[in-house]
N, C-alpha and C positions, 0 to 999 in steps of 0.2 A: 543291317542290325547294329553295326558299330556306330553308324551315323545317328541312329535313334538313341543309343546310350549316351553319346556325346551331347546331343541336344537336350536330353533329359538332365544330364549333369549340369549343363550350362544354365538351364531353367532353374534348377534347384539352387545353384550358387547365386543367381540373380535374385531369386525369391528370398534366400537367407539374407542377402545384403539389404534388400528392401525392408525386410522385417527388422533388421538391426537398425536401420536408419529411421523407419517410420513405424516401428513396432509398439509404440506407446499406446496406451489405452485411448479410446476416443475422448477428446476433450482435454487430455493431459497437456498437450502443446498449447492449447488455448488458455488453460489455467496458468501455465508457466509464463506465457506472454502477458496475460492480464495482471498477474500478481508479482512477477519478477522476483526480487529478493524475498518477498513475503512467502512465495511458494517454497523457496529454499528453507526459510525459517520454519515453516509448518512441517515440511518434510523432515527436518532435523528433530523437531519436537516429537515426531512420530517414529523416531529411530530409523529413518530411511524407508518406512512403509509408505510407498507411493499411493497405494489404494486408500489408506487411511487419510493421508494428506489431501488427496483429491476429494474424498468424501467431505472432509471438514470445509474445504474451500468452496465446494459446490453448495453445501448447506448455507454458508455465509452469503453466497450470491443469491440463493433463493430467498433468504431472509431479508436481505438489504438492497437488492437491486432496484426495487421499485421506489426506494426512498428518493424523494425529490428535494434537492438542496434548495433551501429558501435563500434567495439573493439578499445580500445586505444592502441597506439603504446607503447612499453616499455618506450620510452623517455617521452611521454605525461603522462603516469602513474607516472613516477618519478617526473615530474614537479608538477603535481597535489598533489602528496603526500607531496612534500616539501612545497608547498603553504599551505596545511592544517596544517602541523606541525608548520609553522610560525604563522598561524592564531591562533592556540591553545596557542602558547607561549605568544602571545599578550594579551590573555584573562585576565591574572592576573592584568596587568596595565591598560588595556582599554577594559573592557568587552563589552560595547556597540559597539565599533568599530570592535572587533573580531567577534561578532555575525553578524554584517552587512557584514563583509568579508566572513564569512562562508555561508551566504545566497547567496551572489553573486557568490561565488565559486561553490556551488551546482548548481545554475542556469546555469553557464557556462559549467560545466562538463556535465550536462544532455543534453544541446544543442549540445555539441561536440560529444555526443554519439548518436545523431539522434532524441532526443526528441524535442518537440516544444520549441522555444526559451523562455527565462525567462521574456520577455516583457508582456506575459499574464500568470501570476502566476497560475491561476486556470486551464488553459488549460495544462500547463506544469505538474502540480501536478496530473491532471486527467490522463494524459498519463503515468506518473510515477507510479500511483497507480495501473494501469492495470498490469504492469510488476514487481513492487516492493511494493505491498500493505503493506507488513509487516514492511516496513521502512519509509513510506511516512510521518508519523506523526512527525518524528523528523524534517523534512524539514519544515513542516507547523509551528511547534513550533518556530524554528529559525526565520522564516519569521515574525511571530507574535511578538516575543520579540524584534526583530530588530526595530520595530516601538514603542518600549517603553512599551509594555504590559507585565510588570513583573519586578521584581528586579533581583539582581545579582544571587540569587539561581535559579530562573527560567531560566535565561540565561545559567547558568552552566548546568542545566539539559537538556535544549534544545540542547546545543552543544554536549553533550554526546549522546543524542538520534539521532541527525543528523549524527553523526559519523557512525552510522549503515548504513545509505543510502550511505554515501560517500564510505565506505569500499566495499559495494556491487558494486557500480558503477565502482570504480577503479579496481575491480577484473573482469571487463567486464561483469557484470551482471550475473555471473555464478550461483547466488543464486535465480534467477528469478523464481517465481512459474510458469509463463507461459512456461519457458524453461523446468522446471521439468515436467510439465504436458505433454509437447510434448515428452520429453524423455521417460516418462512412456508409452505414447500412441504408441510410436514406438517399444515397446516391450522389452526394455532393463531391465526394472524393478528396476533399481538403479539410484541414483542421485549423 
């Protein structure tokens, strides 16, 4: 009888430990892995309500996962790259204007690649976050500082961070987690 009680106690302790480690709702770990800091941002916006954050992110995925990014032609890629270089060079003399140009440039680039147009910033960033979650914060920061939310140092940091999204987009989205996931699912095992 004592052995049975000990075995039951050990099983309960192991089960509690497994629940603690793996007790998240189905898909939560996948959403955290897919969205990274965007998951944390969404969770914070929902005051820590993981169920609401999961719901919002799952809805984003449903709405935007089938979006196929249109590749840029080499000419378009060169034009966008030149415009970004010019925007960065203007930063020293006119940081506010350079940030506004970067914001507009990212919106235009995303639209040209098949994302929702920049007239609805939240919808465009929602779609971009499904495909480029690891880089979307830079775009959000540029958009925020463009409206005067921060000094020159914040603008500089936002421009640097936004450059990550720009680079991924002009490389035709080859760093997209959604594309990497599909690539792995197709059995190639490398990205």
